[in-house]
N, C-alpha and C positions, 0 to 999 in steps of 0.2 A: 477195585482192583488193588491187590497188594503188591507193591514193588519193594524188593529188598535190595540191599547194597552189600557187595563184597569188595573189600579193598585190601590191597597189598602194597608194599612200598613203591613198586614200579607202576602200579595202575589198579584197575578194578573193573567192575561191571555192575550195572543195574539189571535186575532180573524180575521177570514175571513168570510164575509157574502155575499153569492152569491145567488140571487133570493130567499131569505128567508131561505136558508140552511146555518147553522153556523158551521164552523170548528174552533177548539180552541186548544191551547197549554197552559196548566195551570202551574203555579209555586207557590212555597212558598218562601217567603223572609226569609232567615236565619239570615242575617245581611246586613248592607248597601253594603257590598262587595261580597255577596254570595246569589245565589238563587238555589232552587232545582226544576228542571223541573219534574213534577209529572205525567202528563197525556197529551196525544195527542189524540184528537177525531175528526174524519172526517166522516160526514154522508155518507151513501151509494150513495146518489145523486152526491156527489162531489169526490168520490174515483177515482183514476187513473188520476187525473189532476195535480199532483205534489203539492198539497196544503200543505200536511204535511211537505214535504221537504222545501217549501217556509217558513213555520212557523219556522222550525228549523234554517234555515239560518237567518231569522229575529232575532231570539233569540241570535244567535251568534254575529250578528252585534250590537245588543243592549248591550250585555255583553262587547264587545270590546270598544264601545264608552263610556259606563258607567264605565269602569274600574273594573268590577266585574267578578267573576267566577261562573260556573254552575256545580251543582251536577246532573249528568244524571240519574235520578231515573226511568223515563219513558222508557219502553222497546224500543219504536221507536227511541227516542232520543239517547239512549245507542247505538243502531245499527248504527245510523248516525255518532256518535263520532268515532266508530270503522272504518267506511268507509272514514272518513275525518281526516287524521293525522294532517292536518293544523289547526284543531280546538283545538289541545292539549293546546294551550295557554290560553284557557278560561275554561278548565275542572278542577274541583276540585275533587280529588280522595277520 
């Protein structure tokens, strides 16, 4: 699965495009060391394929490699944080 990243000064998104169906996880940049994941959207045609989970894992990897923390505002990402105690190092409460 190919995940791409679009970033602008105020935020960005992680994107998966499969056959013209786009899934995304959007975030707002709060500071150079902090983002807020605000939304995860997966179209019906892509549901059940693990795409939202892949986006969440990608965000965690990006945070670790970039040295920043994540505020989990999106309900999906919040649930994933609860399921993955090993992600606590990147979570900002």
